[in-house]
VOPAGU-2260 file (C-alpha; in pm, 1 decimal, decimal comma):
REM VOPAGU-2260
SITE   aa  ch    i         X         Y         Z
SITE  MET   A    0    -389,2    -821,3    1870,3
SITE  ILE   A    1    -468,8    -895,2    1507,0
SITE  TYR   A    2    -337,7   -1225,1    1370,7
SITE  SER   A    3    -309,9   -1326,1    1008,8
SITE  ASN   A    4    -510,0   -1617,1     870,0
SITE  ASN   A    5    -193,2   -1826,1     831,9
SITE  GLU   A    6    -101,2   -1767,2    1196,1
SITE  VAL   A    7    -446,4   -1875,1    1313,3
SITE  LEU   A    8    -437,4   -2184,2    1089,0
SITE  SER   A    9     -94,5   -2277,1    1223,9
SITE  ALA   A   10    -209,0   -2238,0    1584,9
SITE  LYS   A   11    -524,1   -2442,9    1521,1
SITE  GLN   A   12    -311,8   -2714,4    1359,0
SITE  THR   A   13    -103,5   -2733,6    1676,4
SITE  LEU   A   14    -420,4   -2777,8    1882,7
SITE  ARG   A   15    -546,7   -3045,9    1643,2
SITE  GLN   A   16    -220,7   -3233,3    1691,3
SITE  ARG   A   17    -260,6   -3210,5    2069,4
SITE  ARG   A   18    -618,2   -3336,6    2041,8
SITE  GLU   A   19    -516,7   -3626,4    1819,3
SITE  GLN   A   20    -231,9   -3718,9    2054,2
SITE  ALA   A   21    -472,8   -3718,2    2348,9
SITE  ARG   A   22    -701,0   -3954,8    2154,1
SITE  LEU   A   23    -410,9   -4186,6    2064,7
SITE  ASP   A   24    -292,0   -4191,0    2426,3
SITE  ALA   A   25    -644,2   -4286,4    2540,5
SITE  GLU   A   26    -656,8   -4567,3    2284,5
SITE  ALA   A   27    -318,4   -4691,8    2404,6
SITE  ARG   A   28    -444,2   -4702,8    2763,9
SITE  TYR   A   29    -754,5   -4891,4    2650,1
SITE  ASP   A   30    -548,3   -5143,4    2452,2
SITE  GLU   A   31    -314,3   -5196,3    2745,4
SITE  ILE   A   32    -593,8   -5271,4    2992,6
SITE  THR   A   33    -807,9   -5483,8    2758,0
SITE  SER   A   34    -505,6   -5695,3    2667,8
SITE  LYS   A   35    -492,6   -5786,9    3036,9
SITE  ILE   A   36    -871,1   -5800,8    3085,0
SITE  PRO   A   37   -1022,8   -5905,3    2746,8
SITE  ARG   A   38   -1371,2   -5920,2    2895,6
SITE  ILE   A   39   -1383,6   -5538,2    2906,6
SITE  ARG   A   40   -1350,6   -5518,7    2527,8
SITE  GLU   A   41   -1613,4   -5792,5    2487,5
SITE  ILE   A   42   -1858,0   -5601,4    2708,4
SITE  ASP   A   43   -1803,6   -5280,4    2510,5
SITE  LYS   A   44   -1876,3   -5468,7    2188,2
SITE  GLU   A   45   -2195,3   -5619,0    2333,8
SITE  LEU   A   46   -2312,4   -5275,0    2450,3
SITE  ARG   A   47   -2261,0   -5135,1    2099,9
SITE  ILE   A   48   -2466,3   -5421,2    1956,7
SITE  ILE   A   49   -2747,8   -5348,0    2202,1
SITE  GLY   A   50   -2742,8   -4983,7    2097,3
SITE  SER   A   51   -2766,5   -5070,9    1730,3
SITE  ASN   A   52   -3048,2   -5321,4    1794,1
SITE  ILE   A   53   -3288,2   -5066,4    1943,3
SITE  GLY   A   54   -3393,6   -4939,2    1601,8
SITE  LYS   A   55   -3431,6   -5290,5    1466,1
SITE  TYR   A   56   -3656,1   -5391,0    1755,4
SITE  VAL   A   57   -3882,3   -5093,6    1697,7
SITE  LEU   A   58   -3940,5   -5207,4    1338,6
SITE  SER   A   59   -3943,3   -5582,3    1399,2
SITE  TYR   A   60   -4155,5   -5602,1    1714,2
SITE  PRO   A   61   -4406,5   -5314,7    1700,8
SITE  ASP   A   62   -4652,2   -5509,8    1922,1
SITE  LYS   A   63   -4392,2   -5607,8    2180,8
SITE  ILE   A   64   -4174,7   -5296,4    2175,4
SITE  GLU   A   65   -4196,4   -5225,2    2548,9
SITE  GLU   A   66   -4109,1   -5584,3    2635,6
SITE  LYS   A   67   -3814,2   -5591,8    2394,7
SITE  LEU   A   68   -3681,2   -5254,9    2507,4
SITE  LYS   A   69   -3695,3   -5373,0    2868,4
SITE  GLU   A   70   -3490,3   -5679,6    2770,3
SITE  LEU   A   71   -3229,9   -5456,5    2608,5
SITE  LYS   A   72   -3224,8   -5219,2    2906,1
SITE  ASP   A   73   -3181,8   -5503,2    3156,8
SITE  ALA   A   74   -2903,5   -5654,8    2949,2
SITE  SER   A   75   -2733,4   -5317,9    2919,4
SITE  ILE   A   76   -2751,7   -5252,5    3293,8
SITE  ALA   A   77   -2605,7   -5595,3    3369,5
SITE  LEU   A   78   -2317,2   -5542,4    3126,0
SITE  GLN   A   79   -2244,3   -5193,8    3260,0
SITE  SER   A   80   -2241,1   -5330,3    3614,4
SITE  GLU   A   81   -1997,0   -5603,6    3515,8
SITE  HIS   A   82   -1783,4   -5347,8    3329,6
SITE  LYS   A   83   -1770,8   -5121,8    3634,0
SITE  SER   A   84   -1683,0   -5411,6    3862,1
SITE  LEU   A   85   -1393,6   -5522,1    3639,8
SITE  LEU   A   86   -1251,4   -5168,6    3633,4
SITE  LYS   A   87   -1289,3   -5131,3    4009,5
SITE  ASN   A   88   -1109,8   -5460,8    4075,1
SITE  ALA   A   89    -827,3   -5341,4    3849,7
SITE  GLY   A   90    -808,7   -5010,0    4037,1
SITE  ILE   A   91    -921,3   -4809,7    3733,2
SITE  THR   A   92   -1187,0   -4540,1    3705,0
SITE  ASP   A   93   -1423,5   -4496,4    3409,1
SITE  SER   A   94   -1241,5   -4180,8    3306,1
SITE  TYR   A   95    -914,3   -4369,9    3257,0
SITE  PHE   A   96   -1007,4   -4445,5    2896,7
SITE  GLU   A   97   -1110,5   -4088,5    2818,2
SITE  PRO   A   98    -871,3   -3854,0    2629,7
SITE  VAL   A   99    -685,2   -3609,5    2854,7
SITE  TYR   A  100    -676,4   -3279,1    2668,6
SITE  SER   A  101    -427,5   -2998,0    2730,7
SITE  CYS   A  102    -713,0   -2749,9    2772,1
SITE  SER   A  103   -1008,6   -2850,7    2986,8
SITE  LEU   A  104   -1212,7   -2552,6    2867,9
SITE  CYS   A  105   -1235,6   -2643,1    2498,6
SITE  ASN   A  106   -1081,8   -2992,9    2481,7
SITE  ASP   A  107    -814,7   -2853,1    2246,2
SITE  VAL   A  108   -1071,1   -2740,1    1988,9
SITE  GLY   A  109    -957,9   -2377,9    2024,9
SITE  PHE   A  110   -1297,7   -2217,3    2077,0
SITE  ASN   A  111   -1513,7   -2183,6    2387,1
SITE  ASP   A  112   -1867,8   -2037,5    2381,5
SITE  GLY   A  113   -1811,2   -1915,9    2027,5
SITE  LYS   A  114   -1493,7   -1726,0    2116,9
SITE  MET   A  115   -1125,1   -1799,7    2085,6
SITE  CYS   A  116   -1024,5   -2007,4    2386,3
SITE  LYS   A  117    -732,1   -1888,6    2596,2
SITE  CYS   A  118    -529,1   -2191,7    2481,1
SITE  LEU   A  119    -555,4   -2079,5    2116,9
SITE  LEU   A  120    -465,5   -1722,1    2212,7
SITE  GLU   A  121    -169,3   -1851,6    2411,2
SITE  GLN   A  122     -48,9   -2053,5    2112,6
SITE  LEU   A  123     -79,1   -1747,1    1889,8
SITE  ARG   A  124     124,3   -1543,7    2138,1
SITE  ASN   A  125     386,5   -1818,4    2152,1
SITE  GLN   A  126     413,1   -1812,8    1774,0
SITE  ALA   A  127     452,0   -1435,2    1774,5
SITE  THR   A  128     721,7   -1463,5    2041,4
SITE  ALA   A  129     906,5   -1730,5    1843,9
SITE  ALA   A  130     893,7   -1515,7    1530,4
SITE  LEU   A  131    1049,3   -1219,0    1711,7
SITE  ASN   A  132    1317,7   -1440,9    1863,2
SITE  ALA   A  133    1394,5   -1622,2    1536,3
SITE  LEU   A  134    1712,1   -1428,4    1461,4
SITE  SER   A  135    1841,4   -1399,1    1817,9
SITE  PRO   A  136    2129,2   -1612,7    1955,6
SITE  LEU   A  137    1918,9   -1747,6    2243,1
SITE  SER   A  138    2069,9   -2095,6    2221,9
SITE  LEU   A  139    2432,3   -1979,2    2228,7
SITE  CYS   A  140    2456,7   -1850,4    2585,6
SITE  ASP   A  141    2399,4   -2000,0    2927,7
SITE  PHE   A  142    2535,4   -1957,2    3278,0
SITE  GLU   A  143    2755,9   -2267,2    3247,9
SITE  ASN   A  144    2970,8   -2126,7    2967,5
SITE  PHE   A  145    3006,3   -1780,4    3123,8
SITE  SER   A  146    3367,2   -1761,0    3241,4
SITE  LEU   A  147    3502,8   -1521,5    3501,8
SITE  ASP   A  148    3857,7   -1594,2    3386,5
SITE  TYR   A  149    3844,2   -1310,4    3135,2
SITE  TYR   A  150    3799,5   -1046,2    3406,3
SITE  SER   A  151    4084,4    -887,0    3595,8
SITE  ASP   A  152    4103,5    -925,5    3971,9
SITE  GLU   A  153    4307,3    -607,1    4002,6
SITE  SER   A  154    4136,5    -312,0    4167,8
SITE  ASP   A  155    4209,5      23,1    4320,7
SITE  GLU   A  156    4093,9     144,2    4662,0
SITE  SER   A  157    3778,7     311,6    4529,6
SITE  LYS   A  158    3646,0      37,8    4303,1
SITE  MET   A  159    3571,2    -331,2    4314,0
SITE  SER   A  160    3780,5    -539,0    4073,5
SITE  PRO   A  161    3610,0    -637,5    3744,0
SITE  LYS   A  162    3621,7   -1002,0    3848,2
SITE  LYS   A  163    3456,6    -937,2    4185,9
SITE  LEU   A  164    3198,6    -718,0    4016,9
SITE  MET   A  165    3116,3    -989,6    3765,4
SITE  GLU   A  166    3096,1   -1253,3    4037,1
SITE  HIS   A  167    2828,3   -1037,1    4196,8
SITE  ASN   A  168    2646,4    -984,2    3863,7
SITE  LEU   A  169    2657,7   -1353,7    3777,2
SITE  LYS   A  170    2521,9   -1450,8    4118,1
SITE  PHE   A  171    2241,3   -1194,2    4093,2
SITE  CYS   A  172    2140,2   -1306,6    3742,3
SITE  LYS   A  173    2133,8   -1672,2    3843,7
SITE  LYS   A  174    1910,2   -1588,6    4139,9
SITE  PHE   A  175    1687,9   -1372,1    3919,8
SITE  ALA   A  176    1636,1   -1665,1    3681,1
SITE  LYS   A  177    1587,7   -1919,3    3961,4
SITE  ASP   A  178    1334,5   -1711,3    4156,1
SITE  PHE   A  179    1157,4   -1556,9    3857,0
SITE  ASP   A  180     786,6   -1545,0    3931,4
SITE  GLN   A  181     658,1   -1255,8    3723,6
SITE  ASN   A  182     686,2   -1013,9    4015,4
SITE  GLY   A  183     796,7    -728,8    3792,1
SITE  GLN   A  184    1160,6    -705,3    3899,8
SITE  ASN   A  185    1370,9    -524,9    3637,9
SITE  ILE   A  186    1741,7    -511,7    3559,4
SITE  LEU   A  187    1948,4    -237,4    3398,7
SITE  MET   A  188    2288,1    -359,3    3274,0
SITE  THR   A  189    2536,9     -80,8    3202,3
SITE  GLY   A  190    2893,4     -84,3    3075,0
SITE  ASN   A  191    3106,5     -80,4    2764,4
SITE  THR   A  192    3073,6    -319,0    2471,8
SITE  GLY   A  193    3192,8    -677,1    2511,5
SITE  LEU   A  194    3171,3    -714,4    2888,4
SITE  GLY   A  195    2906,8    -988,5    2907,2
SITE  LYS   A  196    2579,2    -798,0    2928,5
SITE  THR   A  197    2423,5    -983,1    2636,1
SITE  HIS   A  198    2561,8   -1317,2    2752,3
SITE  LEU   A  199    2406,7   -1288,8    3098,2
SITE  SER   A  200    2072,8   -1156,6    2972,3
SITE  LEU   A  201    2052,6   -1443,7    2721,9
SITE  SER   A  202    2147,2   -1690,4    2995,4
SITE  ILE   A  203    1849,5   -1568,1    3196,5
SITE  ALA   A  204    1632,1   -1599,9    2887,2
SITE  LYS   A  205    1743,7   -1956,5    2820,0
SITE  SER   A  206    1680,0   -2056,1    3181,0
SITE  LEU   A  207    1326,8   -1910,6    3177,3
SITE  LEU   A  208    1239,1   -2063,5    2840,0
SITE  LYS   A  209    1310,1   -2404,6    2992,7
SITE  LYS   A  210    1045,4   -2320,9    3254,9
SITE  ASP   A  211     792,1   -2232,9    2981,6
SITE  PHE   A  212     794,7   -1858,0    3044,3
SITE  SER   A  213     753,7   -1643,5    2734,2
SITE  VAL   A  214    1067,2   -1442,2    2662,9
SITE  ILE   A  215    1142,4   -1191,4    2388,6
SITE  TYR   A  216    1497,1   -1079,8    2320,7
SITE  GLY   A  217    1601,2    -821,9    2064,0
SITE  SER   A  218    1806,2    -514,3    2001,2
SITE  THR   A  219    1612,1    -202,0    2092,5
SITE  GLN   A  220    1684,8     -60,6    1748,1
SITE  ASN   A  221    1536,1    -357,8    1560,8
SITE  LEU   A  222    1228,6    -392,8    1782,7
SITE  ILE   A  223    1143,8     -22,5    1772,7
SITE  SER   A  224    1204,3     -17,0    1396,9
SITE  GLN   A  225     955,0    -302,0    1353,0
SITE  ILE   A  226     698,2    -120,7    1568,5
SITE  GLU   A  227     746,1     195,6    1363,8
SITE  LYS   A  228     701,3      11,4    1033,5
SITE  GLU   A  229     379,9    -148,8    1156,3
SITE  HIS   A  230     251,1     181,7    1293,7
SITE  PHE   A  231     300,4     364,9     965,7
SITE  GLY   A  232     188,9      72,7     749,4
SITE  ARG   A  233     526,7      -0,3     594,0
SITE  ALA   A  234     542,3    -360,2     717,0
SITE  GLN   A  235     333,4    -625,3     541,7
SITE  SER   A  236     232,7    -799,4     861,9
SITE  ASP   A  237     -81,1    -838,9    1067,6
SITE  ARG   A  238     124,0    -897,1    1382,1
SITE  ASP   A  239     124,1    -626,5    1645,8
SITE  THR   A  240     480,7    -627,9    1776,3
SITE  MET   A  241     408,0    -369,8    2044,2
SITE  GLU   A  242     133,9    -582,0    2198,7
SITE  THR   A  243     356,7    -889,9    2185,6
SITE  LEU   A  244     631,3    -702,2    2369,9
SITE  LEU   A  245     386,2    -587,1    2635,6
SITE  GLU   A  246     241,3    -935,3    2694,2
SITE  CYS   A  247     553,7   -1153,9    2724,3
SITE  ASP   A  248     671,8   -1263,0    3070,1
SITE  LEU   A  249    1022,6   -1124,5    3021,3
SITE  LEU   A  250    1136,0    -863,5    2769,3
SITE  ILE   A  251    1506,0    -809,0    2702,1
SITE  LEU   A  252    1589,0    -479,6    2529,6
SITE  ASP   A  253    1950,2    -505,5    2418,0
SITE  ASP   A  254    2169,1    -206,7    2329,3
SITE  LEU   A  255    1937,1      70,7    2441,1
SITE  GLY   A  256    2073,4     395,3    2300,8
SITE  THR   A  257    2176,2     264,9    1957,8
SITE  GLU   A  258    1837,2     344,0    1804,4
SITE  PHE   A  259    1783,9     665,9    1609,8
SITE  THR   A  260    1605,0     905,4    1843,5
SITE  THR   A  261    1276,3    1056,2    1725,7
SITE  SER   A  262     960,7    1157,3    1904,7
SITE  PHE   A  263     805,4     828,9    1791,4
SITE  THR   A  264    1089,1     606,6    1915,5
SITE  SER   A  265    1104,3     789,1    2249,2
SITE  SER   A  266     729,2     753,4    2291,2
SITE  ALA   A  267     744,2     382,1    2201,3
SITE  ILE   A  268    1024,0     314,7    2450,3
SITE  TYR   A  269     837,1     496,2    2726,5
SITE  ASN   A  270     516,8     307,0    2644,3
SITE  ILE   A  271     695,3     -28,6    2662,3
SITE  ILE   A  272     874,5      42,0    2990,7
SITE  ASN   A  273     581,6     214,5    3160,4
SITE  SER   A  274     316,5     -37,1    3049,5
SITE  ARG   A  275     522,2    -335,3    3161,2
SITE  GLN   A  276     580,9    -174,4    3500,1
SITE  LEU   A  277     209,3    -114,0    3543,1
SITE  THR   A  278     136,2    -481,7    3472,9
SITE  ALA   A  279     429,1    -602,7    3690,4
SITE  LYS   A  280     611,4    -768,4    3401,3
SITE  SER   A  281     989,7    -790,2    3414,2
SITE  THR   A  282    1220,4    -612,7    3171,2
SITE  ILE   A  283    1595,7    -637,8    3129,0
SITE  ILE   A  284    1765,9    -344,0    2958,8
SITE  SER   A  285    2129,4    -338,8    2854,0
SITE  THR   A  286    2310,9     -27,1    2738,4
SITE  ASN   A  287    2660,5      95,4    2660,7
SITE  LEU   A  288    2563,1     441,9    2782,4
SITE  THR   A  289    2659,7     585,0    3118,2
SITE  MET   A  290    2396,8     729,9    3349,8
SITE  SER   A  291    2478,9    1081,7    3239,0
SITE  GLU   A  292    2458,8     977,1    2873,0
SITE  LEU   A  293    2118,3     818,8    2935,0
SITE  GLU   A  294    1996,3    1145,3    3085,7
SITE  GLU   A  295    2124,0    1340,7    2784,8
SITE  LYS   A  296    1962,2    1108,8    2529,5
SITE  TYR   A  297    1623,0    1047,9    2690,4
SITE  SER   A  298    1363,0    1255,6    2869,1
SITE  ASP   A  299    1347,9    1265,7    3247,3
SITE  ARG   A  300    1033,4    1053,5    3255,8
SITE  ILE   A  301    1200,5     771,2    3057,8
SITE  VAL   A  302    1521,3     776,5    3262,7
SITE  SER   A  303    1331,9     791,9    3592,0
SITE  ARG   A  304    1117,6     495,5    3486,5
SITE  ILE   A  305    1426,3     292,0    3397,8
SITE  ILE   A  306    1648,8     378,4    3692,8
SITE  GLY   A  307    1376,0     401,8    3954,3
SITE  SER   A  308    1243,1      53,1    3896,4
SITE  SER   A  309    1557,0    -144,2    3810,0
SITE  LYS   A  310    1837,0    -324,9    3984,7
SITE  ILE   A  311    2144,2    -163,7    3827,8
SITE  LEU   A  312    2428,5    -400,6    3736,3
SITE  GLN   A  313    2748,6    -230,0    3630,5
SITE  PHE   A  314    2992,9    -411,5    3402,2
SITE  SER   A  315    3361,0    -323,7    3385,2
SITE  GLY   A  316    3684,4    -458,8    3242,6
SITE  SER   A  317    3829,8    -509,4    2895,9
SITE  ASP   A  318    3638,6    -621,6    2586,9
SITE  ILE   A  319    3593,9    -998,9    2626,8
SITE  ARG   A  320    3542,0   -1050,5    2254,8
SITE  VAL   A  321    3885,6    -911,2    2179,1
SITE  LYS   A  322    4037,6   -1143,8    2438,2
SITE  LEU   A  323    3849,0   -1441,5    2296,8
SITE  LYS   A  324    3969,7   -1357,2    1948,3
SITE  ASN   A  325    4330,0   -1333,4    2067,0
SITE  GLY   A  326    4297,6   -1634,7    2294,1
SITE  LYS   A  327    4386,7   -1437,2    2604,0
SITE  LYS   A  328    4241,6   -1428,0    2954,8
SITE  ARG   A  329    4234,2   -1129,6    3191,5
């Protein structure tokens, strides 16, 4: 993926802040221990003085340099031994005063062996994910405020009642979020508008974001439109949306079927679904289309990819948004 200079600078700034915080935390640990054992700070000061005196001794005692250096070495060894003993008696290791960086490969510098470290690349991906999610209502939905009271418990002999169906869907989505481990399980949510598909998919997203998984949510129309603009050079951005969609832990494609169908959009949708399946990355797709309508709109290879690899959750009932507006339940 190609990142703009501003994106790289922003990511590096985040790493610098982590590095500085690690340094401050190390200083705080040092201050805490030396306030209880002042001798440790005194020893460290004496060792620094010995280090600075080596050059002076070379110039001041050219005829006795070996003798003077031995004096400094013996003094240094004695101080280091005392320092180690004090730490051991306090139950502290030498590394206790060292900064603990988020990345052990580059110590939060961002580069390892002359290349971008994986921590910097991860931060860049997180920024790209956040940018795509910026306009989504991720914070508005969770499992706790999903109510079954708006679904009818009336049913006929051939069908499960909307309420029973939604109890099943809610239970499945909660389990999906709880057990999510990047095993590539997919969900296809089908049903009319306003039945809770977006609410449940966003509830899963919110739950996974709390566990530090990368999640991208967006309407299929908007995401594919952005990919198309980047592909044909109409978007002034260095970000590769397609690659970001393929790399995230969970991708939620909302309202599949609302996008304008062209050979490019169909190809992009197939690429997203197929590539994520090949890398065992989970995708949630919601659509207002029926199975027969999906087959009419998309090619066999797209429909087979979607249906063949997904747990299908059907949504039924009356438009919840209308009921919420009118203050009614069921």
